[in-house]
N, C-alpha and C positions, 0 to 999 in steps of 0.2 A: 383521721385527716392524713397521718402519716403513712398508713397503709395504703390509703388511695394514691398518695404521690408515688409510692414505691412500686404500686401496680402499674400507674402510667409510665413510670421510668422503665418498667420491664417490658411493657407493650412497645414502648418505643425502640428500646434495644432489639426486640424481636422483629419488629418492623424494618430497622436498619439492616438487620442480618439477611432478612429475606430480599430486601432490595439488592443488597450486595450479591447475593447468590444469583438473582435474576440476571444482573449486569454480567457476572462472571461467566455465566453460561453463554450469553451473547458474545462476550469477548473471546471465549474459548473456540467458538465457530470462526471468529475473525482470526485466530491463531492458526486454525486448520487451514483456512482459505489463503493466508499468506504463505504458508508451507507449500501449497499446491502451486501458487503463483511463481514462487522463486525457485522451485524445484529444477525446472530445466537448465538454470544457470550452471548447475554442477555437473551437468552431463552434455554440454554443448558439442563436445568431439563425438561422443556416441551417437548423438542424434543427427549430426551432419553426415556422419558415415552410414548410419542405419538407413536415412531417407536420401542420401546422396544430393546433398543440398549445399549452397554457398552461403555466405554470411548474410547475404540479402534474404535468401529462402529462410534461414534461421530465424532472422528478425520477423519475417512474415508468419512463421510457424508460431512463434512465441507471441507475435502481436494478434493472433487469432483470438487470444484470450482478452486482449484489451478492446478489440473491436466490439464484441458482443458485450464485454463488461461496460463499455462506454454507452452503447445502445440501450442497455438496460437500467441505467441510472434513474432516469425520469420515471419509468414505469415503476421502479422499486420504491422510489419516494412516495408515489401515489398509493401503491399496494400497501406499504407500511402504514401510511395514514389512514387508509381505509380498513384494513384487516388486522393491523397489529403484528408485533415481531414474532409471536409465538409460532403461528402457522407459517409465516414467510421464511423465518430461519430454519424451520425443520425441513420444509420442502426444499429450500436452497441447499442444504447439506445433502440431501438425496441427489439433487442434480449434480453437484460437485463429485460425489462418488461415482455416479454413472459415467459422467464425462471423463474422470480420470482413468477408469478401467477401459473405456473405449479407446483413449489415446494410447495407453501403454500396450494394448493388445493389436494396435493397428498394423496392418500389413503395407499400407499405402499412406502417402503423405496426406491425401485427401481426408482420409478417415481420422487421421491423427489431427489434423486442423479442426475437423468437426468435434472431436473430442475435447480439445482445448477450448474451442468457442463454448461448448456446453459448461465447462469448468468456469468460464467467464461470466455465463449467465447465472449459474448458481453462486458465484462470488460477488455478484453485484451488490446484493443487499447486506453483506457481512458488516462493513464498517459502519455505513449509515443505520443499519439495524441496531448496532451496539449504541450509537449516539442517539437514536430514537428512544432506546431503554433508558439512557442517561437522563434524557429530557423527560421522560414520564416519571422516573421514580427517584430523581434527585433534584435538589433545589438548584435554581439557575446559577448561583454563586459557586457551585461546585462543577459546573459543566466543563470548563477548561481543564480541571484536574482529572475529571473522569475521562475526558477525550484523551489526555495524555496517557493515562493508565491503559486505555484501550489500545492506543498506539504501542505501548510497552508490550502488551500482550501479543500484538502481531509481530513484534521483533523476535520473540520466542519461537514463533513458527519460522521466521526467517532464518534464525540461527540453526535450527534443525535441517533446513533445506541447503546449508552450507556445507562445511566439512563433514558432519555426520552423515548426511545424505549421500555425500561423494564417496565416503568410506563404504557404506553399506551397498552402494551401486557397484563398486568395484569388486566386492567380495561375494555378494549374492545376486548380482545382475539388477540393472536399472528397472527391467520389466517386473520382476518379482517385488521390489520395493515398492514401485508405484501401484501394483495391484493391492497390496496391503493399504497403502494410503487411500486408495479408492474405496475399499471396504470399510475403512475407519469412518467415512462420511455416512454410512448408514447408522452406525451406532451413535454418532454425535447428533444425528437427526432424531432419534429415539429420546435421547437426554434433553434435547433442546424442547421437545414437545411436553416433556413431563415437568421441567423446571421452570421455563418461561412463562410468565403470566402477562396478560395485557391489561393496561390500565384504561379504563373507559376515558375517551376524550372526543373533543369535537373534531369532525373530519368532513371532507367534502361529501356533499349529499349526491352529487351527480358529476358527471364527466364536464359539463359545460363550466361549473365552478372550478374544477381542475384546470381547464383550459384558460380561465381568466386568471388564476394564480400564476400559471405557467407564463403567460403573457407578461404579467407584472414582473416575474422574476428575470425574464429575458430582457426587460427594459432597465432592470436595476444594474447600474454601471458598477456599483460596489461589489455585487455578487460576481459579476464577470472579473473584476480585477482580483477578487479574493481567489477565484479559481485558477486564474492564469499564474498568480504569484505562487500559489500552493503547487501547481504543476511543475513549475520551474524548480522551486525548492526541493521537490521530491525527485528530480532527475538523478542526483548522485546515487540513489536507490534504485529506481526503475530502470534507467538506462546504463548505469555503470555496475552497481554491485549485483543486480539482478541478471545481467547479461554480458556485457562487454568487458567488465573489470575482471572477471574470473579468467578468461583466455590471455587478456593482457598481462596480468601479473604471473600467471603461469609461464608466459613466455619470458617475463623479465628475470624471473628466477629459475631460469634454465630447465624448464619443463616440470617443475615441482607442482603437480596438481593440488596437492594438499594445502600448500602455501596460497595458491590461486583462490581456492575455495574458501580460505580464510577471509577473503575480501567481503564476502557476504556476511559472515559472522560477526566480524569487528564492526562493520557498519551498522548492523542491526543492534549489536550491543550497545554501541554509543547512543543510538536512538533510544533504546529502553531506558537509558540514564537521563539522556537530554529532554526527552518529551515531558515527564512530570516536572522536572526542574524549570523548564521554560513556562509551564502552566502556572507553578507556584510564583515565578517571578513577575508573570502578568498580572497576578492578583495584588502583589506587593506594590508594583510600578504603576498600575492602573493603566497599562497600555498594551496593545497588541502590535500596532504598526512599528514602533521602535524596536521591539524585539525581532520582528521580522526583517527589518533593515540590518540589524546586527547579524542575523542568520545569513542573509544574502551576501553580505561583505566577507564574512568568515568562510562560508561554503565556496565562494569564488577563489578565495586566496588559497585554500587548501587543495581545491581540484587543480589548481594551477601547479601547485608542488607535486601532486600525484602524476600530473603529465610527465614529470621529469624524474619519476620513479627509478630509472635505470642509474641515476647518479647518486642515489642514496643506499644506505645499508639497509638490510632486511628489517630490522627493528624500528627504523626510522619510518619506513613505508607503513608498517603495521600501525604504528602510533598515529600516522596521518589518517588512516583508515578509521580508526576509532574516533578521532577528533571530528572528521567529517560526518560521521553518524551522529555525534553528540550535537552538533551545531544544527544539523537539519531536523533534529527533534523539535525545533521550534515551529516546523511547518505546520504542525497541528493546530496552531493558533488561527489559521486561516478559517477553520470551521466555526471558531467563536466569532470572528469577523462576519461571516456570512450569517450566522445565527442572529445577530443583533440587528439584523436588517428585515427580518421577517416576522409575521405573526405566529403564535404558537401552533395553530391548526396547520401550518404550512412547513413545520420544520422538517419533516421527512422529505418533502418535495425540494425544499431548498438544499438540504444536505446532499440529496441525489444530483441536483442541478450542479452544485459546485464540485462534487466528486467526479461528475461526468467531464467537466472541463479540465480537472487535474489528470484524469485518466487519459484523455484524448491528448494532452500535452506529452505525457509519458510514451504513449503509443507512437506519436508522430517522431519523436526524438529517437526512439529505438531505431525505426526505419531510417532516419536521416543518417545516424551514425553507421548502420550497416551499409548504406549506400556509399558513404565517404570511404569506409574499409575497402569495398569493391573498386572504388575509383582510383585508390593509390596502391592496390595490389600489384606486386611485382611479377605475377605469373607463376610463383612456386606453388607446387602441389605435392601432396603426401604419395606414398606408395599405393594408397587405395584411391587416388584421385581427388582427395579433399583438399580444398585451397588452403594455403598456408600464409598467415598474415604475420609480417615482421613487426618487431617491437615499435618500429618507426611508423607503420602503418596504424597501429593502435593509437599512438600519440596524436597522429593527425585527426583521428575521430574523436579522442577524448578532450581535445582542446576545445571542443563544442561546449563543454560544461562550464567553464570560467566565462566564456563569451556570453552565454545566456544569463549568467548570474549578474553581469553588468546590465543587461536588459531588464532584470528583475528590479534591480536598484532604481532604475528609471521609472518603472511602472509603479513602485511603492510611493512615488512622490504624489500619486494622485488618489491613494487609498485614504479614507477618512477613518480616523480612531474614534470609534464611538463608545469606548469602554465606560468612561466616567458617566455617560449620559443614560446608559442602559443597564449597567450592572447594579444590583441591589447593594 
């Protein structure tokens, strides 16, 4: 009897280790995808000079990733539910690699846009693929924690795309660095195909059933609210740390690009710590909504302080960036909110639907902030003809963040907190 119990414990431990390995591989692809997504933030000046574009043009180039990413979210949800993460993640990594090589080898803006769009297509299934793995191989009560850990893995990719990538690009050339990143996608694809396993589960038998579920999701107000809230809470990352925050703080600190690139690192480091902590707090407090409200309030206040960075010393600003990343780590809870509103067979589609809304909010905000910058531009240009934006210009654009956080607080009033009713 004792030996049988020991055997069962051994098998359970072995099964847990296997589940963790499957998730870790899916999360590693998400890490890679985030690095590709954030990478242009560290080379904004080089890109604007190389392609001879303004801030609006840069926003559109970077936005090419998000347009394809958003459009692929719903198909990715369906594909994951139908074919499983193994094949989808492997193929996605290949597409990311091809798109990155095309982008960095481009001679024209059009080819670069196509390359970034391909990266967006390949990246679309990264996060929801990892969440699908979490749904398949872990108990429901662990979902928020696994989602937080997945988010943390993504922050490691974001950290690489900050000051380390900026340093490598300056010393070895951004084209060479991006070429290596593209080739890495092929290696990750091979590993994903070997390590990830699909768990048999119910899925849609045909496209008509998918359309039915999609219509139900589109009529679900709580899914829409979760996506909009998630998109707004993610803006300090997508619109600030991944794009306009780097040149802004570089300008604030007298052209110190290394300090500017730390923007990305510190926000991601904060998220790496904050995500799992917010997930643990949600299980202790039995709530998602209250924690998201706290996230919105704190993110709005910290964003407002960052607008006035020129009045603070360097260490204070760097501390604010870390705190901003920490508090927006709570954003990952919107996926738990979305999850409790759908049936198990539609998890992939629901995650894709939610992520599509989040991504669209980020895409739209990047473009809006770029337009604001061009609107307040004072006419200054560099020796090579690139537009120069003053600290004051960036402040006008970044004030957008605390404003939308106020809107987020209002929207959260209509969110239903279903934690106690649906969590085991």
